N, C-alpha and C positions, 0 to 999 in steps of 0.2 A: 427542580432544576429544568422543569419543562416547560417554562414560561418563555425560553428562547431558542425553542425547537424547531426544528426547520428540517421534517421529516417529508416532509411533501415535497422539497426541494432534490430529494437524493433520486438521480436517477433507476428509473427500472433496471434489475439485473438481467443482461443479456439471456437466453436459452439455455441451460443446459443439461443436456444428455445425460451425464456422471455424475453420482457426488461431489458436492463441492470438498476442496481440503482443507484442512483446517487450518486458524490464523499463522500457525509457525508452522507450519507445512509450505504454506505457500510464500512465507517472507523467506525461509529459506531457498525453494527455487528460485523466487523472483532475484536474489541476492546473486545469486550464481548463476543465471543467465542473463545478468548487467555487469559483470567485471571479476565480482569476486569468486572464482573458482573455487568448489569445494577440496579439489584436489591435493594432497595433504594434512588436509586437515583432519582432526577426530573431530567424533557428534560432541565431545564435553570444550573441544575450543567453538564449534560451532556453537554451540551454547549460550556461550560465554560474548562471540561477537553479536547474537541477537536478541542478547537479554532474557535470556529463557532459561528454567534449570535443565541441567542434564537429564534428568527425566521426562522433561517435554519435548526436548530433541530427538531423543530417542523414539517416543510415540510418533513425532511428525516423519522422521527415516524412515520409519514402518509402514505408515500410509504412504511415504511418495510408491515404497518400492511395492506395496502393494496394489496403488495404482498404475501400477508397469512402468513408472517413471524412470526408474534407478536399482540399483542392486546398495543392502548394506553388507560390506566385507568387514571380515574380523579379522585382525592383526594382532596377536598376543591376547590381551584383554581391554583395548581398544576397537574401537568400530568409524569405520568412514563411509561414504557415498561415492557409489560409480556411476556414473551416468552413461549409459549405451548411446544416446543421443546429444546435441549438443544447437546452441543458437535457436536459428528460426524451427528447424524441427521440433527441439524440444519444445518449442513454447505451443506449436500448433499441437502437439502430442499431449500438451499440458491444458491448452485453453478449456476444453469442455469441463471442467474440475475447478477452476479460477474463479472467484467472484469479487465483489465490490470490497474493498476493505474499508469504505465508508460505514458506520455502525449511523450517524446519527449528525445532523447540522445546527450548530445555533450561530444564533446572533452575538454578539461579543464586542465589549469595548476591549483592547490588550495594552496591558504597561507599555512604554517605550522600553523596558529593558528586554522586554521577551523577544526572542528571535524563532521564529518557527518555519517549516518548507513551506513556500507557495504550492496551492493545489488548486482542481477545481480551473477554473477558466484562466485563472491566474496565472497557474502553472504551464498549463495550454497556450495561453497566450507568449510564452517562453521558448516554447518548442515549436510553434509555428504561428499563419500572419490570422490567426481568428482573434477579436478583440476583448478584453476583458471585461467582465461587470462593474458598476460604479465604483459598489466595494469592494477590497481584495479577499480572496478566501485562503485561509492556511490550515494545514495537517498538523494533528497530533495524534499520539499514542492513547489510546482508552485509558489506560492505566497510570496517565501522568493528567489526565484531563482534570478530574476531578481535584488531584492536588493544587493544578494551577486557577484552579475557580475558587477552591480555600484559602492561598495565599494573595487571590486578590488581582491576581496575576491577569487572568480572564475576567471581565464583568460579564454578566447574563445581561441580556438587553430586550425588553418583549417586542422588538420591532426593528427591521433596517433604519428608523430614520436616529435611532439611538444611537446605534452600531457602530463602529470604526472598522468590522470586519467580519467577516462568515469565519466561524474554524469550525472543520470537520474531524470530529473523534473518529480515529481509525482501529480498526482489532488489530492491525501490527502496529510497532515504531516504526513511521517512514525515514526517520533520522539514521537507521542500522540498514535501510538496504541500499541505498548510495550515497555517498557525502556531498553536501552544498545545499543550495539556500533554497533547492526546487525540489517535490517529491517525483522520484524517480518514472520513469516514461511508459514502463508498464502498468504499474499498479495505476499512474494517472488515465492512461485505458481503460482498465479495470470500472476503474471510478463514475466513469463517464457514458461508457457502451452501451446504448439502449437508448439514448437520449431521443427524445422527439421532436430536437432542433436539426434541420438539415446542414447549419454550418458546423456543428458540433463533430457533427459525425465526417463530413469533408475531410475536418480537420484533424481525426483521428485516424483518417486513412493516411492523411499525411502523415502524422507521427510514428506509425509504425513502416511506412515506408523510409523515411529516416533513421531509423532505429539500425544500429551497428550493432551486426549478430557477429 
């Protein structure tokens, strides 16, 4: 599967002064920040919503608590999260712990029936005034990536000349953070921050400025 690998195109992550959160913890936090509040949901409920096991979500919750971002409260046999901060304040507190969701990029040909959310510059173009690359970019959860290759929904290519798109393999499922045909704003920011392209850096600032907290 390495023939279509575009690792060199993945932006370097921004500097992090504190340990990064796990993929499940980051997904949970970003989903909460972007309209799907955890209020009233048990960890079991949240696990189902994000596609993780209850044990994984329990570990993620404790990780968020350890980072000082929330508290894990218990009601009877159920546990839920309580965030003392919200919106932009929570984002700023969490940012040193967050990392790019992109694990690797591939040149691919995509079956016409496959629907994946736009990512990379393709997504940034939808949120800002930047221009897209000649080939579109999409995102897929790494847990789904191999299955889609095996079923020939995605066909790996040696180079961009043979491809119809670039696909980013993500550490968590982009479709479970927000609904729609584009990856969420905050994951997109994390996937592109640290870019050496000044146009991208400018667009990312615009992206955050336009975020409704």
